[in-house]
C-alpha positions in Angstrom: -88.4 16.6 -106.0 -89.3 13.8 -103.7 -92.1 15.1 -101.5 -91.1 12.6 -98.7 -87.7 14.4 -98.3 -89.1 17.9 -98.2 -88.9 19.5 -94.7 -92.3 20.2 -93.3 -94.1 18.2 -95.9 -96.1 16.3 -93.2 -95.4 12.9 -94.7 -95.5 10.0 -92.3 -92.0 8.7 -92.8 -89.5 7.8 -90.1 -86.5 5.4 -90.2 -87.5 2.3 -88.3 -87.3 -1.4 -88.3 -89.4 -4.1 -86.6 -87.8 -3.6 -83.3 -87.8 -6.4 -80.7 -89.3 -9.0 -83.1 -89.1 -12.3 -81.0 -87.3 -15.4 -82.3 -89.7 -18.3 -83.0 -89.5 -21.9 -82.0 -91.9 -24.4 -83.5 -92.5 -27.8 -81.8 -94.3 -30.3 -84.1 -96.0 -33.4 -82.7 -95.1 -36.1 -85.3 -96.6 -39.0 -83.5 -98.3 -41.7 -85.6 -101.0 -42.3 -86.8 -102.0 -38.6 -86.9 -98.8 -37.4 -88.5 -99.6 -39.0 -91.8 -102.8 -36.8 -92.0 -101.1 -33.5 -91.4 -97.6 -34.0 -92.8 -98.4 -32.9 -96.4 -100.4 -29.7 -95.5 -98.1 -28.6 -92.7 -94.9 -29.0 -94.7 -96.4 -27.2 -97.7 -97.5 -24.3 -95.5 -94.2 -24.1 -93.7 -92.3 -24.3 -97.0 -94.3 -21.5 -98.5 -94.0 -19.3 -95.4 -90.3 -19.7 -95.0 -89.7 -19.1 -98.7 -91.5 -15.8 -98.5 -90.0 -14.8 -95.1 -86.5 -15.4 -96.4 -87.1 -13.4 -99.6 -88.6 -10.3 -98.1 -86.5 -7.1 -98.3 -86.6 -4.6 -95.5 -86.5 -5.1 -91.7 -86.1 -8.4 -89.9 -89.7 -9.6 -89.4 -88.6 -13.1 -88.2 -85.0 -12.9 -86.9 -84.5 -16.4 -85.7 -86.2 -19.8 -86.2 -85.8 -23.2 -84.7 -87.7 -26.5 -85.2 -88.3 -29.5 -82.9 -90.1 -32.7 -83.4 -91.8 -34.8 -80.7 -93.0 -38.4 -81.0 -91.3 -41.3 -79.1 -88.4 -39.0 -78.4 -87.4 -35.3 -78.7 -85.3 -34.1 -81.7 -84.1 -30.7 -82.7 -84.2 -30.7 -86.5 -83.0 -27.1 -86.7 -81.1 -25.1 -84.0 -81.5 -21.4 -84.1 -80.7 -19.9 -87.5 -81.2 -16.4 -88.9 -84.1 -16.6 -91.4 -83.0 -14.0 -93.9 -80.4 -15.4 -96.3 -80.8 -19.0 -95.2 -83.4 -20.3 -97.6 -81.5 -23.4 -98.6 -81.0 -24.5 -95.0 -84.6 -23.8 -94.0 -86.1 -25.7 -96.9 -83.7 -28.6 -96.3 -85.1 -28.7 -92.7 -88.7 -28.7 -94.1 -87.8 -31.7 -96.3 -86.3 -33.5 -93.3 -89.6 -32.8 -91.4 -91.5 -34.2 -94.4 -89.4 -37.4 -94.3 -90.3 -38.2 -90.6 -91.8 -41.7 -90.6 -95.6 -42.0 -90.6 -95.6 -45.3 -88.7 -94.1 -46.3 -85.4 -94.8 -46.0 -81.7 -98.1 -44.2 -80.9 -97.5 -43.6 -77.2 -96.1 -40.2 -76.4 -93.7 -40.2 -73.5 -95.1 -38.0 -70.7 -92.4 -35.3 -70.3 -91.4 -34.6 -73.9 -93.6 -31.5 -74.4 -92.3 -29.8 -71.3 -88.8 -30.9 -72.1 -89.1 -29.3 -75.5 -90.2 -26.0 -74.0 -87.3 -26.1 -71.4 -84.8 -26.9 -74.2 -86.1 -24.0 -76.2 -85.5 -21.5 -73.4 -82.1 -23.0 -72.7 -81.1 -22.9 -76.4 -82.1 -19.2 -76.6 -80.0 -18.3 -73.6 -77.0 -20.1 -75.0 -77.5 -18.5 -78.4 -77.7 -15.0 -77.0 -74.6 -15.7 -74.9 -72.5 -16.4 -78.0 -73.8 -13.9 -80.6 -71.8 -10.8 -81.4 -72.7 -7.4 -80.1 -73.7 -6.1 -83.6 -76.3 -8.7 -84.1 -79.7 -7.9 -85.5 -81.4 -9.8 -82.6 -82.8 -7.1 -80.3 -85.4 -9.2 -78.4 -84.7 -10.7 -75.0 -87.4 -13.3 -75.2 -88.8 -16.0 -77.4 -92.2 -17.3 -78.5 -92.8 -21.1 -78.6 -95.6 -22.7 -80.7 -96.6 -26.4 -80.3 -98.5 -28.0 -83.2 -100.4 -31.2 -82.3 -103.5 -33.2 -83.2 -104.0 -34.2 -79.6 -106.4 -32.7 -77.2 -105.3 -29.1 -76.8 -106.8 -28.9 -73.3 -104.8 -32.0 -72.2 -101.6 -30.6 -73.6 -102.1 -27.3 -71.8 -102.9 -29.0 -68.5 -99.7 -31.2 -69.0 -97.6 -28.1 -69.6 -99.1 -26.2 -66.7 -98.3 -29.1 -64.3 -94.8 -29.8 -65.7 -93.6 -26.2 -66.0 -95.0 -24.6 -62.9 -91.6 -24.8 -61.1 -89.5 -24.0 -64.2 -87.8 -20.6 -64.8 -89.3 -19.4 -68.0 -88.1 -15.8 -67.8 -87.1 -15.6 -71.4 -90.4 -17.2 -72.6 -92.7 -14.3 -73.9 -95.5 -16.5 -75.1 -96.3 -20.2 -75.2 -99.0 -21.3 -77.7 -100.6 -24.7 -78.3 -102.2 -25.1 -81.8 -104.6 -28.0 -82.0 -105.0 -29.2 -85.6 -108.5 -30.5 -86.1 -108.9 -33.8 -88.1 -111.8 -35.7 -89.6 -111.5 -38.7 -87.4 -113.9 -40.7 -89.6 -111.0 -40.8 -92.1 -108.3 -41.7 -89.6 -109.7 -45.1 -88.7 -108.5 -45.3 -85.1 -110.4 -44.8 -82.0 -108.9 -42.1 -79.8 -107.4 -43.1 -76.5 -108.3 -41.5 -73.2 -104.9 -40.1 -72.3 -102.6 -37.3 -73.2 -102.2 -39.1 -76.5 -106.0 -38.8 -77.1 -106.8 -36.6 -80.1 -109.1 -33.7 -79.9 -112.5 -34.4 -78.4 -115.9 -33.1 -79.8 -116.2 -30.8 -76.8 -113.4 -28.6 -78.0 -115.5 -27.4 -80.8 -117.1 -24.9 -78.4 -113.8 -23.1 -77.9 -113.2 -19.7 -79.4 -110.4 -19.1 -81.9 -108.0 -18.2 -79.1 -108.2 -18.2 -75.3 -105.8 -17.9 -72.4 -105.5 -20.9 -70.1 -103.6 -21.3 -66.9 -100.1 -19.8 -67.0 -100.7 -17.6 -70.0 -100.7 -20.5 -72.4 -102.6 -19.7 -75.6 -104.9 -22.5 -77.0 -106.0 -22.2 -80.5 -107.7 -24.5 -83.0 -107.0 -24.5 -86.8 -108.2 -26.7 -89.7 -105.9 -29.1 -91.4 -105.3 -27.3 -94.7 -102.2 -25.6 -96.1 -103.9 -22.2 -96.5 -105.1 -22.0 -92.9 -101.7 -23.2 -91.5 -99.8 -20.8 -93.7 -102.0 -17.9 -92.4 -101.2 -19.0 -88.9 -97.4 -18.8 -89.6 -97.8 -15.4 -91.3 -99.1 -13.9 -88.1 -95.4 -13.9 -87.1 -94.7 -11.3 -89.7 -96.7 -8.6 -87.9 -94.9 -6.0 -85.9 -94.7 -7.4 -82.4 -92.9 -4.8 -80.2 -95.9 -3.4 -78.3 -93.8 -0.8 -76.6 -96.3 1.9 -77.1 -99.3 2.9 -79.3 -98.6 3.9 -82.9 -101.3 6.5 -83.5 -103.3 9.1 -81.6 -106.6 9.8 -83.4 -108.0 13.2 -82.4 -111.7 13.7 -82.8 -112.5 17.5 -82.4 -115.8 18.5 -80.6 -117.3 19.1 -84.1 -116.4 18.2 -87.6 -116.8 20.5 -90.6 -119.9 19.6 -92.5 -121.2 16.9 -90.1 -123.1 16.6 -86.8 -121.2 17.0 -83.6 -122.8 14.0 -82.0 -119.9 11.9 -83.4 -118.3 12.8 -80.1 -119.7 12.8 -76.6 -121.9 15.8 -75.9 -120.6 18.5 -73.6 -116.9 17.8 -74.3 -114.7 20.9 -74.7 -111.6 19.1 -75.8 -110.9 16.5 -78.5 -111.4 12.8 -77.8 -108.0 11.1 -78.2 -108.2 7.4 -79.4 -105.0 5.5 -78.9 -104.6 3.0 -81.7 -102.2 0.4 -83.2 -101.7 -0.2 -86.9 -101.5 -3.6 -88.5 -100.6 -4.4 -92.1 -103.2 -6.0 -94.3 -100.9 -6.7 -97.2 -97.1 -7.1 -97.7 -95.8 -4.5 -100.1 -94.9 -6.0 -103.5 -91.8 -3.8 -103.5 -90.4 -6.1 -100.7 -90.3 -9.1 -103.0 -87.1 -9.7 -105.0 -87.2 -8.7 -108.7 -90.2 -6.3 -108.3 -90.2 -3.3 -110.5 -90.3 0.1 -108.8 -92.8 2.0 -111.0 -92.7 5.2 -108.9 -92.8 6.3 -105.3 -92.8 3.6 -102.7 -96.2 2.6 -101.4 -96.9 3.4 -97.8 -96.4 0.7 -95.2 -96.5 0.4 -91.5 -92.9 1.5 -91.4 -94.1 5.1 -92.0 -96.0 5.0 -88.7 -93.7 3.1 -86.4 -91.5 4.8 -83.9 -87.8 5.0 -84.3 -86.0 1.9 -83.0 -83.5 4.0 -81.0 -84.6 6.6 -78.5 -87.9 5.8 -76.9 -88.9 9.4 -76.3 -90.6 9.8 -79.6 -94.4 10.5 -79.4 -97.0 8.6 -81.4 -98.1 10.2 -84.7 -101.2 12.3 -84.6 -104.1 12.1 -87.0 -106.8 14.8 -86.7 -110.3 14.1 -88.0 -111.3 17.0 -90.3 -114.5 15.8 -92.0 -117.0 13.0 -92.2 -117.8 11.8 -95.7 -120.7 9.8 -97.2 -119.3 6.5 -98.5 -120.9 6.8 -101.9 -119.1 10.1 -102.4 -115.6 8.6 -102.2 -113.9 7.9 -105.6 -111.3 5.1 -105.6 -109.2 7.0 -108.1 -108.0 9.4 -105.3 -106.9 6.5 -103.0 -103.4 5.1 -103.3 -100.8 2.9 -101.6 -101.3 -0.2 -99.4 -104.1 -0.3 -96.8 -103.4 -0.6 -93.1 -105.8 -1.7 -90.3 -106.2 0.5 -87.3 -107.4 -1.1 -84.1 -107.5 -0.2 -80.4 -104.0 -0.2 -78.9 -102.8 -3.2 -76.9 -99.8 -1.3 -75.5 -98.7 -2.9 -72.2 -97.6 0.5 -70.8 -101.3 1.6 -70.4 -103.3 0.7 -67.3 -106.4 -1.5 -67.7 -108.9 1.3 -67.0 -107.4 3.5 -69.7 -107.3 0.7 -72.2 -111.0 -0.2 -71.4 -112.1 3.4 -71.9 -110.1 3.7 -75.1 -111.7 0.5 -76.4 -115.2 1.7 -75.6 -114.6 5.0 -77.4 -113.1 3.2 -80.4 -116.1 0.9 -80.5 -118.5 3.8 -80.4 -116.7 5.5 -83.3 -116.9 2.4 -85.4 -120.6 2.0 -84.6 -121.5 5.6 -85.5 -119.5 5.5 -88.8 -121.1 2.1 -89.8 -124.6 3.1 -88.8 -124.5 6.3 -90.9 -122.5 4.9 -93.7 -119.7 7.4 -93.2 -116.0 7.5 -93.9 -113.7 9.7 -91.8 -111.2 12.0 -93.4 -108.1 12.6 -91.2 -105.0 14.7 -91.6 -101.6 13.9 -90.4 -100.5 16.5 -87.8 -96.7 17.0 -87.9 -94.8 17.4 -84.6 -93.7 20.7 -83.3 -90.1 20.0 -84.2 -91.1 19.2 -87.8 -93.0 22.5 -88.0 -90.0 24.4 -86.8 -87.9 23.2 -89.8 -87.8 25.9 -92.5 -89.2 24.9 -95.8 -88.5 26.1 -99.3 -92.3 26.1 -100.0 -95.7 25.7 -98.6 -96.3 22.5 -96.5 -98.1 19.6 -98.1 -100.1 17.7 -95.6 -100.9 14.0 -96.0 -104.5 12.9 -95.7 -106.0 9.4 -95.0 -109.4 7.9 -95.1 -110.8 5.7 -92.3 -113.3 3.1 -93.4 -115.3 1.2 -90.7 -115.5 -2.6 -90.9 -117.8 -5.3 -89.3 -115.0 -6.1 -86.9 -113.6 -3.7 -84.3 -111.2 -2.0 -86.7 -110.8 0.8 -89.3 -109.2 0.5 -92.7 -106.7 3.3 -93.2 -106.1 4.4 -96.8 -103.9 7.3 -98.1 -105.8 9.9 -100.0 -104.2 12.1 -102.7 -104.4 15.8 -101.9 -105.7 18.3 -104.4 -102.2 19.5 -105.3 -101.3 16.0 -106.5 -104.3 15.4 -108.7 -103.8 15.7 -112.5 -106.7 16.8 -114.8 -108.9 14.0 -115.8 -112.0 14.6 -118.0 -113.6 11.4 -119.1 -116.9 11.6 -120.9 -119.9 9.7 -119.5 -121.3 7.3 -122.1 -125.1 7.1 -121.8 -126.0 4.8 -124.7 -125.5 1.0 -124.8 -122.7 -0.5 -126.9 -123.5 -2.1 -130.2 -125.1 -5.5 -130.1 -122.2 -7.3 -131.9 -119.3 -6.2 -129.7 -121.6 -6.6 -126.6 -122.4 -10.2 -127.5 -118.7 -11.1 -128.2 -117.5 -9.6 -124.8 -120.3 -11.4 -123.0 -119.1 -14.7 -124.4 -115.5 -14.0 -123.3 -116.5 -12.9 -119.8 -116.3 -15.3 -116.8 -119.4 -17.2 -116.0 -119.7 -16.1 -112.4 -118.0 -13.4 -110.4 -115.5 -14.2 -107.6 -116.2 -12.8 -104.1 -113.0 -11.6 -102.4 -112.7 -11.1 -98.6 -113.4 -7.9 -96.8 -110.7 -5.3 -96.9 -109.5 -5.8 -100.4 -107.8 -8.4 -102.7 -106.6 -10.7 -100.0 -106.9 -14.0 -101.8 -105.6 -12.6 -105.1 -102.5 -11.2 -103.4 -102.1 -14.6 -101.6 -102.1 -16.4 -104.9 -99.5 -14.0 -106.3 -97.2 -14.5 -103.3 -97.4 -18.3 -103.8 -96.5 -18.0 -107.4 -93.3 -16.1 -106.6 -91.8 -19.3 -105.1 -92.7 -21.4 -108.1 -91.2 -18.8 -110.5 
């Protein structure tokens, strides 16, 4: 029997899609001479990303995509097109972008960036006016990203001045991505104008900051991996309607000190959190083999797309565990990242208090080298459903990280564990086999990033396109 389908099983499964994912418009500055230095890496990253986005099964993570180029004039290489099922057209657009000339006029006409943003908003309004009622497009706004090698601050200032009297009601977010170049290799002195490439002073900027009229300014390096990761941010769930999880911390936990929570509290501390995927499930890739139950993804935690009265799922902390006492053999499925919620429906004071409590929890867990065992708490309606047997609750492990986040991993309950008795070998292996294996082993180990096999999984994803 599939445990997920048993009434009252406590499994975190609800039918949902990535509701209100915004369409994306990419505006690329292809002005010479800088275009020749970013063309190859950008087109490779965009080709890899679109190939993967088109091939993913499941919900629409990127519903619509459009591409503009800006140099001496503005050109729309790709009007709005649905991403899923349009791989041939999208890759053809990437090849057209790759063929944009590297040489030509170096002076950018003043109003082209703001004109591109205006055309993007107008294009979306016209598209939404003509689509059918049953379309998969549920978002009422778009996100526009501008890629350029010019001074990001100058471009932002130009957009602020040019768009201050423009109706941008359908524009949810405007982002300027400044691609950093090694100007010693470019061989041309930057000009002091809007066409001036990035100045050394921009190196003091953080990864992302808000400037002026809610325009994001971000800097990235000119390599295909970094650019591809920038595009893959679009695959995250973007609705932000309300928080995903309520993490309840009782006044005391079994087997641990009560000072995990604030002293003197008589009721549980409720942390409001959002979940973010760390990996894409391999079962979403075409041709993957289903070797058993589906691994858990963020879809198990998202609210239903219809009917906004559903309450966030509840996870109740039941015990603090020493990290060295956790065995990887009882963990399964794909990891998720839990972070403080950014739900726009909460007021600023509540979000700030929630952030401080979340920070305190991460600090205590890291300082004491603890993991937190949590149990999914089913809703009252789920409890009322009669079951043919005892309820099976799902458990998860929360692991603190150096960043302000927790890694969420499913834990197998005792009822699911099979007997496993493996003898412990105390003596060393024979010299002959040991020497042979040492010769065959790699010379040096590879360090993978925090939170799992990120680079290895990235390599596997790239190989699917080549296969």
